[in-house]
C-alpha positions in Angstrom: -103.5 -58.3 110.1 -101.8 -58.5 113.7 -98.1 -58.7 112.0 -98.9 -55.4 110.7 -100.2 -53.6 113.6 -97.9 -54.5 115.5 -95.1 -53.7 112.6 -96.8 -49.6 112.4 -96.8 -49.7 116.3 -93.1 -50.5 115.9 -92.4 -47.8 113.4 -94.3 -45.0 115.1 -92.6 -45.7 118.3 -89.0 -45.8 116.7 -89.6 -42.6 114.9 -91.5 -41.3 117.8 -88.2 -41.9 120.1 -86.2 -40.5 117.5 -88.2 -37.5 117.2 -88.2 -37.2 121.2 -84.4 -38.1 121.5 -83.5 -35.1 119.4 -86.2 -32.9 121.0 -84.3 -33.7 124.5 -80.8 -32.8 122.6 -82.0 -29.5 122.2 -83.5 -28.8 125.1 -80.6 -29.9 127.4 -77.5 -29.5 124.8 -78.4 -27.2 121.9 -79.0 -24.0 123.5 -75.2 -24.2 124.6 -72.6 -23.7 122.3 -69.8 -21.2 124.6 -66.6 -22.9 125.5 -65.6 -21.8 129.1 -62.3 -20.8 129.5 -60.3 -21.4 132.5 -57.8 -18.7 134.3 -55.2 -20.9 132.6 -56.3 -20.9 128.9 -57.8 -24.7 129.4 -60.9 -24.6 127.3 -63.8 -27.0 128.5 -67.2 -27.6 127.5 -69.7 -26.6 126.2 -71.8 -28.8 128.0 -71.7 -28.9 131.6 -72.3 -32.6 133.3 -75.6 -31.4 134.9 -77.1 -30.8 131.0 -76.0 -34.5 130.2 -76.9 -36.1 133.5 -80.6 -34.0 132.5 -80.9 -35.6 128.8 -80.0 -39.1 130.2 -82.3 -38.7 133.0 -84.8 -37.4 130.2 -84.6 -40.3 128.0 -85.0 -43.0 130.6 -88.7 -42.9 130.9 -89.4 -43.0 127.3 -86.9 -45.8 126.7 -88.8 -47.6 130.0 -91.7 -47.3 128.3 -90.9 -48.7 124.8 -88.9 -51.4 126.1 -91.6 -52.1 128.9 -93.8 -53.1 125.8 -91.5 -55.1 124.2 -90.5 -52.3 121.1 -86.6 -53.2 122.3 -85.5 -52.7 119.0 -87.3 -49.1 118.8 -85.9 -48.0 121.9 -82.5 -48.9 120.7 -82.8 -47.4 116.8 -85.1 -44.5 117.6 -82.8 -43.0 120.8 -79.4 -43.8 119.0 -80.9 -42.1 115.9 -82.2 -39.3 117.1 -79.3 -38.6 119.5 -76.9 -39.1 116.8 -78.6 -37.1 113.9 -78.8 -34.3 116.7 -75.3 -34.3 117.4 -74.4 -34.4 113.9 -76.3 -31.5 113.0 -75.3 -29.8 116.0 -71.7 -30.1 115.2 -71.5 -30.2 111.5 -70.0 -27.0 111.4 -66.5 -27.8 112.5 -64.6 -27.2 109.4 -61.7 -30.5 110.8 -64.1 -32.7 110.3 -63.3 -34.4 113.7 -67.1 -34.1 114.6 -67.5 -37.1 112.9 -66.0 -39.0 115.4 -67.7 -37.9 118.3 -70.9 -38.5 116.6 -69.7 -41.8 116.4 -69.3 -42.2 119.8 -72.6 -40.5 120.7 -74.3 -43.6 118.6 -72.1 -46.4 119.9 -72.5 -44.9 123.5 -76.4 -44.6 123.1 -76.6 -47.8 121.7 -74.7 -49.6 124.3 -76.9 -48.1 127.2 -80.6 -48.3 125.4 -79.7 -51.8 124.7 -78.5 -52.5 127.9 -81.6 -51.0 129.7 -83.7 -52.4 127.4 -82.6 -55.8 127.7 -83.3 -55.2 131.2 -86.5 -53.9 131.2 -87.8 -56.5 128.9 -86.2 -59.5 131.1 -87.6 -58.4 134.3 -91.2 -57.5 132.6 -91.2 -61.3 131.2 -89.7 -62.6 134.4 -92.7 -60.5 135.9 -95.2 -62.0 133.9 -93.9 -65.5 134.5 -93.9 -65.3 138.0 -97.9 -64.3 138.2 -98.6 -66.3 135.3 -100.2 -63.6 132.8 
């Protein structure tokens, strides 16, 4: 029974983080579809650095929360799936098909970053429990 409950908690955490990551993408990046054209004709964007930084900092809290509770796979898979899904939805109107490369890069970067953060948080929590004897 305990294993089933733990599995359900992992699944619910994964789904919650998937939805939260997609919602964070929509809040920080989804509304900005306009490329900025510089005076020399160079196009940038559509996202500004502050938007991406805001997205990253928004997702740090739920990833920390999940990893601190030993839901590391949920933190990594849920966040990665949410951001990759949101990027796919947001960019899929690109007729060239190159958006798939961008989605892949989002997925790989998110997988690496959430894996690193979750691993660090989980190891800190384990070390703290060992030091305190709990």
